[in-house]
SERO-4910 file (N, C-alpha, C, O; in steps of 0.05 Angstrom, whole numbers):
BEGIN
 pado doro    nc1    nc2    nc3   cac1   cac2   cac3    cc1    cc2    cc3    oc1    oc2    oc3
  Met    A   3227   2617   2031   3203   2623   2045   3185   2641   2028   3161   2637   2026
  Lys    A   3198   2662   2017   3183   2681   2001   3169   2667   1978   3146   2672   1971
  Ile    A   3183   2648   1966   3172   2634   1943   3146   2619   1951   3126   2620   1937
  Gln    A   3147   2606   1974   3123   2592   1984   3100   2611   1987   3077   2604   1980
  Ile    A   3105   2634   1999   3083   2653   2004   3071   2661   1977   3047   2662   1974
  Leu    A   3088   2668   1958   3079   2676   1931   3062   2653   1919   3041   2658   1907
  Cys    A   3072   2629   1922   3057   2606   1911   3029   2605   1924   3009   2602   1909
  Ala    A   3028   2607   1950   3003   2605   1964   2984   2627   1954   2960   2622   1950
  Met    A   2995   2651   1950   2979   2673   1941   2968   2668   1913   2944   2673   1907
  Ser    A   2985   2658   1895   2976   2654   1868   2955   2631   1867   2937   2632   1851
  Val    A   2958   2612   1884   2938   2591   1886   2911   2602   1895   2890   2595   1884
  Ala    A   2912   2619   1915   2887   2631   1925   2874   2648   1903   2850   2647   1899
  Ala    A   2891   2663   1888   2880   2679   1866   2868   2661   1845   2847   2667   1834
  Leu    A   2881   2639   1840   2870   2619   1820   2843   2609   1829   2825   2606   1813
  Leu    A   2841   2603   1855   2816   2592   1865   2793   2612   1861   2771   2604   1854
  Val    A   2799   2637   1866   2778   2657   1863   2771   2660   1833   2748   2658   1826
  Ser    A   2792   2664   1816   2786   2669   1788   2778   2643   1774   2766   2643   1753
  Gly    A   2786   2620   1787   2782   2595   1773   2755   2583   1778   2750   2560   1770
  Cys    A   2738   2597   1792   2711   2586   1798   2697   2577   1773   2687   2555   1771
  Thr    A   2696   2595   1753   2682   2589   1728   2693   2564   1716   2678   2546   1709
  Ser    A   2719   2563   1713   2731   2540   1699   2727   2514   1715   2723   2493   1703
  Gln    A   2728   2516   1741   2724   2492   1758   2696   2482   1754   2691   2458   1752
  Leu    A   2677   2500   1753   2649   2493   1750   2645   2481   1722   2632   2460   1720
  Glu    A   2656   2495   1702   2652   2485   1675   2665   2458   1671   2654   2440   1658
  Gln    A   2689   2455   1683   2703   2429   1682   2686   2407   1693   2683   2386   1681
  Ala    A   2675   2412   1717   2659   2392   1730   2634   2385   1714   2627   2361   1710
  Val    A   2621   2405   1703   2596   2401   1688   2602   2386   1662   2588   2368   1654
  Asp    A   2624   2394   1648   2631   2381   1623   2638   2352   1628   2630   2334   1613
  Tyr    A   2653   2347   1649   2662   2320   1656   2637   2303   1663   2635   2280   1656
  Tyr    A   2619   2316   1678   2594   2302   1685   2579   2293   1660   2571   2270   1658
  His    A   2576   2311   1640   2561   2304   1616   2576   2283   1599   2563   2268   1584
  Gln    A   2602   2283   1602   2618   2263   1588   2613   2235   1600   2611   2215   1585
  Glu    A   2611   2234   1626   2610   2208   1640   2581   2198   1645   2576   2174   1646
  Ala    A   2562   2217   1646   2534   2210   1653   2522   2187   1636   2508   2170   1647
  Pro    A   2527   2187   1610   2515   2166   1594   2523   2137   1602   2510   2118   1595
  Arg    A   2545   2135   1617   2554   2108   1626   2536   2097   1648   2536   2073   1653
  Val    A   2521   2114   1660   2504   2106   1683   2478   2095   1673   2464   2107   1657
  Gln    A   2470   2071   1683   2445   2059   1675   2428   2054   1700   2438   2048   1722
  Ile    A   2402   2056   1696   2383   2049   1718   2388   2020   1726   2394   2003   1709
  Gly    A   2387   2014   1752   2391   1987   1762   2420   1982   1772   2425   1962   1784
  Met    A   2438   2001   1766   2465   1998   1776   2466   2001   1806   2449   2014   1818
  Asp    A   2487   1989   1818   2491   1993   1847   2501   2022   1852   2513   2034   1835
  Lys    A   2494   2031   1876   2502   2058   1884   2532   2062   1881   2542   2082   1871
  Glu    A   2548   2042   1890   2577   2044   1889   2586   2048   1860   2604   2065   1856
  Gln    A   2575   2033   1842   2582   2036   1813   2577   2064   1803   2594   2077   1791
  Val    A   2553   2074   1809   2544   2100   1799   2563   2122   1811   2572   2139   1797
  Leu    A   2567   2120   1838   2584   2140   1851   2613   2139   1840   2626   2160   1838
  Ser    A   2622   2115   1834   2650   2113   1824   2653   2126   1796   2674   2135   1789
  Ile    A   2631   2127   1781   2631   2140   1755   2628   2170   1758   2642   2186   1745
  Leu    A   2608   2178   1775   2601   2207   1775   2615   2224   1796   2620   2247   1791
  Glu    A   2623   2212   1819   2636   2229   1839   2661   2242   1829   2666   2265   1836
  Pro    A   2678   2228   1814   2703   2241   1804   2697   2266   1788   2713   2284   1786
  Thr    A   2673   2267   1775   2667   2290   1758   2663   2315   1774   2665   2337   1764
  Gln    A   2657   2312   1800   2650   2335   1816   2673   2345   1833   2671   2364   1848
  Glu    A   2696   2332   1830   2719   2338   1847   2729   2367   1845   2739   2378   1864
  Thr    A   2726   2379   1821   2736   2406   1818   2717   2427   1829   2724   2451   1831
  Leu    A   2693   2418   1837   2673   2438   1847   2681   2449   1874   2688   2435   1892
  Pro    A   2680   2476   1876   2683   2487   1903   2661   2478   1921   2639   2472   1912
  Ala    A   2667   2476   1947   2647   2465   1966   2620   2479   1964   2599   2466   1966
  Gly    A   2620   2505   1960   2595   2520   1959   2578   2514   1934   2555   2523   1932
  Glu    A   2590   2500   1915   2575   2494   1890   2565   2465   1890   2556   2455   1870
  Arg    A   2568   2452   1913   2559   2424   1914   2533   2423   1930   2524   2443   1942
  Arg    A   2521   2400   1930   2497   2397   1946   2498   2369   1959   2502   2349   1946
  Pro    A   2494   2369   1985   2496   2343   2000   2473   2324   1993   2451   2333   1986
  Pro    A   2479   2298   1994   2457   2279   1988   2436   2280   2010   2440   2289   2032
  Glu    A   2412   2270   2002   2390   2269   2021   2381   2239   2023   2384   2225   2003
  Ser    A   2371   2231   2046   2361   2204   2047   2338   2202   2067   2336   2218   2086
  Tyr    A   2320   2184   2062   2298   2179   2079   2287   2151   2075   2295   2137   2056
  Thr    A   2270   2142   2093   2258   2116   2089   2229   2120   2081   2214   2135   2093
  Asp    A   2221   2107   2059   2194   2111   2049   2174   2095   2065   2181   2080   2083
  Ser    A   2148   2097   2057   2127   2084   2073   2130   2053   2073   2119   2040   2091
  Asn    A   2144   2042   2053   2148   2013   2052   2173   2005   2067   2182   1982   2065
  Gly    A   2186   2024   2080   2210   2017   2095   2235   2015   2077   2255   2004   2086
  Gln    A   2233   2025   2053   2256   2023   2035   2273   2048   2039   2263   2070   2042
  Leu    A   2299   2044   2038   2317   2067   2041   2319   2082   2014   2328   2070   1994
  Ile    A   2312   2107   2013   2314   2123   1989   2337   2143   1994   2337   2158   2013
  Glu    A   2356   2143   1975   2378   2162   1977   2379   2178   1951   2376   2167   1929
  Ile    A   2383   2204   1954   2384   2221   1930   2411   2236   1930   2417   2250   1948
  Tyr    A   2426   2231   1908   2452   2244   1905   2448   2264   1883   2435   2259   1862
  Phe    A   2460   2288   1887   2457   2309   1867   2484   2315   1853   2504   2318   1866
  Phe    A   2483   2315   1826   2507   2321   1811   2503   2346   1795   2482   2350   1783
  Arg    A   2523   2363   1796   2521   2389   1783   2521   2385   1753   2540   2375   1742
  Ser    A   2499   2394   1740   2497   2389   1711   2492   2414   1695   2488   2413   1671
  Asn    A   2491   2437   1709   2488   2463   1695   2509   2483   1705   2516   2483   1728
  Tyr    A   2518   2500   1687   2539   2519   1693   2529   2543   1709   2542   2552   1728
  Tyr    A   2505   2553   1702   2501   2581   1709   2500   2585   1739   2494   2568   1755
  Tyr    A   2507   2609   1745   2513   2617   1772   2496   2642   1777   2493   2659   1760
  Tyr    A   2484   2643   1800   2465   2665   1805   2470   2677   1832   2455   2673   1851
  Gly    A   2492   2691   1835   2498   2704   1860   2500   2685   1883   2493   2691   1906
  Gly    A   2511   2661   1878   2515   2642   1899   2491   2627   1908   2492   2612   1928
  Ile    A   2468   2631   1895   2444   2617   1903   2443   2591   1887   2445   2591   1863
  Leu    A   2441   2569   1901   2440   2543   1888   2411   2535   1885   2395   2536   1904
  Thr    A   2403   2528   1861   2375   2520   1856   2375   2491   1846   2395   2481   1835
  Asp    A   2352   2479   1848   2349   2451   1841   2358   2446   1812   2370   2426   1805
  Asp    A   2350   2465   1794   2355   2459   1766   2384   2461   1758   2391   2458   1734
  Gln    A   2402   2467   1777   2430   2466   1770   2442   2438   1774   2465   2433   1768
  Phe    A   2425   2421   1785   2434   2393   1791   2417   2373   1778   2394   2378   1771
  Thr    A   2427   2349   1775   2411   2326   1766   2411   2307   1790   2432   2298   1799
  Pro    A   2387   2300   1800   2386   2281   1822   2387   2252   1812   2376   2245   1792
  Tyr    A   2401   2235   1828   2402   2206   1823   2389   2193   1847   2398   2197   1870
  Val    A   2368   2178   1843   2352   2167   1865   2359   2137   1867   2356   2122   1848
  Phe    A   2368   2130   1891   2374   2102   1897   2354   2091   1916   2347   2103   1936
  Thr    A   2344   2066   1910   2326   2053   1929   2340   2028   1938   2347   2010   1922
  Asn    A   2345   2026   1965   2360   2004   1976   2386   1999   1961   2394   1976   1956
  Gly    A   2400   2020   1954   2426   2018   1942   2427   2013   1912   2449   2008   1901
  Lys    A   2404   2013   1899   2403   2010   1870   2392   2035   1857   2374   2047   1868
  Leu    A   2403   2042   1834   2394   2067   1821   2366   2062   1808   2363   2044   1791
  Thr    A   2346   2077   1818   2319   2072   1808   2308   2096   1791   2289   2092   1776
  Ala    A   2321   2119   1793   2311   2142   1777   2333   2162   1774   2351   2165   1790
  Ile    A   2332   2176   1751   2350   2199   1745   2333   2222   1737   2315   2220   1721
  Gly    A   2339   2246   1749   2325   2270   1740   2302   2277   1758   2294   2262   1776
  Trp    A   2291   2302   1754   2272   2313   1772   2243   2303   1768   2227   2305   1786
  Ser    A   2237   2291   1744   2209   2284   1739   2198   2265   1760   2175   2267   1768
  Thr    A   2215   2246   1769   2205   2227   1789   2202   2241   1816   2187   2230   1833
  Leu    A   2215   2263   1821   2212   2277   1846   2192   2300   1845   2191   2317   1863
  Gly    A   2176   2300   1823   2156   2321   1821   2167   2347   1810   2155   2368   1815
  Gly    A   2189   2346   1796   2200   2370   1784   2217   2386   1804   2215   2382   1828
  Pro    A   2235   2403   1794   2252   2418   1812   2235   2437   1829   2216   2449   1819
  Arg    A   2241   2439   1855   2226   2457   1872   2235   2486   1868   2219   2505   1871
  Thr    A   2260   2490   1861   2270   2517   1857   2284   2518   1830   2300   2501   1823
  Glu    A   2277   2539   1815   2292   2543   1790   2296   2573   1785   2282   2589   1797
  Ile    A   2314   2578   1767   2320   2606   1762   2301   2617   1741   2297   2605   1720
  Val    A   2288   2639   1747   2270   2652   1728   2282   2678   1720   2290   2694   1737
  Pro    A   2284   2684   1694   2295   2710   1686   2276   2732   1695   2252   2729   1694
  Val    A   2288   2754   1704   2272   2776   1714   2272   2797   1692   2293   2800   1678
  Pro    A   2251   2812   1688   2251   2833   1668   2273   2854   1673   2280   2859   1696
  Tyr    A   2283   2865   1651   2308   2881   1652   2312   2900   1676   2333   2899   1688
  Pro    A   2293   2918   1682   2300   2938   1702   2310   2926   1728   2325   2938   1743
  Tyr    A   2301   2902   1734   2308   2890   1759   2332   2872   1757   2345   2866   1778
  Ser    A   2339   2863   1734   2362   2845   1732   2384   2858   1718   2386   2858   1693
  Tyr    A   2401   2871   1733   2422   2886   1721   2444   2867   1711   2457   2873   1692
  Tyr    A   2447   2844   1724   2467   2824   1716   2451   2800   1709   2451   2781   1724
  Pro    A   2437   2799   1687   2418   2777   1683   2432   2750   1683   2433   2737   1704
  Tyr    A   2443   2741   1662   2454   2714   1662   2484   2714   1660   2496   2692   1655
  Tyr    A   2497   2737   1664   2526   2736   1660   2538   2722   1684   2536   2731   1706
  Pro    A   2551   2700   1679   2562   2685   1701   2583   2701   1716   2600   2714   1703
  Tyr    A   2583   2700   1742   2605   2709   1758   2610   2739   1758   2631   2747   1768
  Tyr    A   2593   2756   1747   2598   2784   1750   2579   2796   1771   2560   2783   1779
  Gly    A   2586   2820   1779   2567   2834   1795   2568   2826   1824   2584   2809   1832
  Pro    A   2550   2838   1840   2551   2834   1869   2545   2805   1875   2531   2791   1860
  Ser    A   2554   2796   1899   2549   2769   1906   2521   2766   1917   2510   2744   1918
  His    A   2509   2788   1925   2481   2786   1934   2465   2804   1915   2474   2826   1908
  Phe    A   2441   2795   1908   2426   2810   1888   2404   2826   1902   2392   2816   1921
  Asn    A   2399   2849   1892   2376   2864   1901   2354   2857   1881   2357   2861   1857
  Phe    A   2333   2845   1891   2312   2835   1873   2293   2857   1864   2271   2851   1855
  Gly    A   2301   2881   1867   2285   2903   1855   2262   2913   1871   2244   2925   1860
  Phe    A   2263   2909   1897   2241   2920   1913   2247   2949   1919   2266   2955   1934
  Gly    A   2232   2967   1906   2236   2995   1911   2264   3004   1902   2275   3023   1913
  Tyr    A   2274   2991   1882   2302   2997   1874   2304   2994   1844   2296   2974   1833
  Ser    A   2315   3014   1831   2318   3011   1802   2344   3022   1793   2356   3040   1806
  His    A   2355   3010   1772   2381   3019   1762   2378   3043   1744   2398   3054   1735
  His    A   2354   3050   1737   2350   3074   1720   2350   3099   1736   2332   3102   1753
  His    A   2368   3116   1731   2369   3141   1746   2355   3163   1729   2364   3169   1707
  His    A   2334   3175   1740   2320   3195   1725   2330   3223   1731   2320   3242   1720
***
């Protein structure tokens, strides 16, 4: 019984410390497989190539697909695959993902340009406000964006 508890604990510790590697694994695997995907492929084909690449991602690092019907009555589905490593206090932004756009079940576009560019992206903040600028996974999980707050103590 003790052994099982120890195992469970070490697995939990791994999950916490393993976030970086899980994310890197998923992103590396994505970049390895992405070139196999071609415009015009069926959704099933594309998902069978790309979905396995995202399996190591923790739930909070994924993004659910979106779908809607356009003015011509065509079904538009957008699947997002994690294509960038960096982590910013748990905030997910568009530029961490590559969107795959399907029209009636066929891949019609890859990337943000067709969607008018990413709506949210990470912008570096000048030093006094960004105490943990781009270092992945360090520092507080919520960021103080520097309103009336400075890390310089006078």
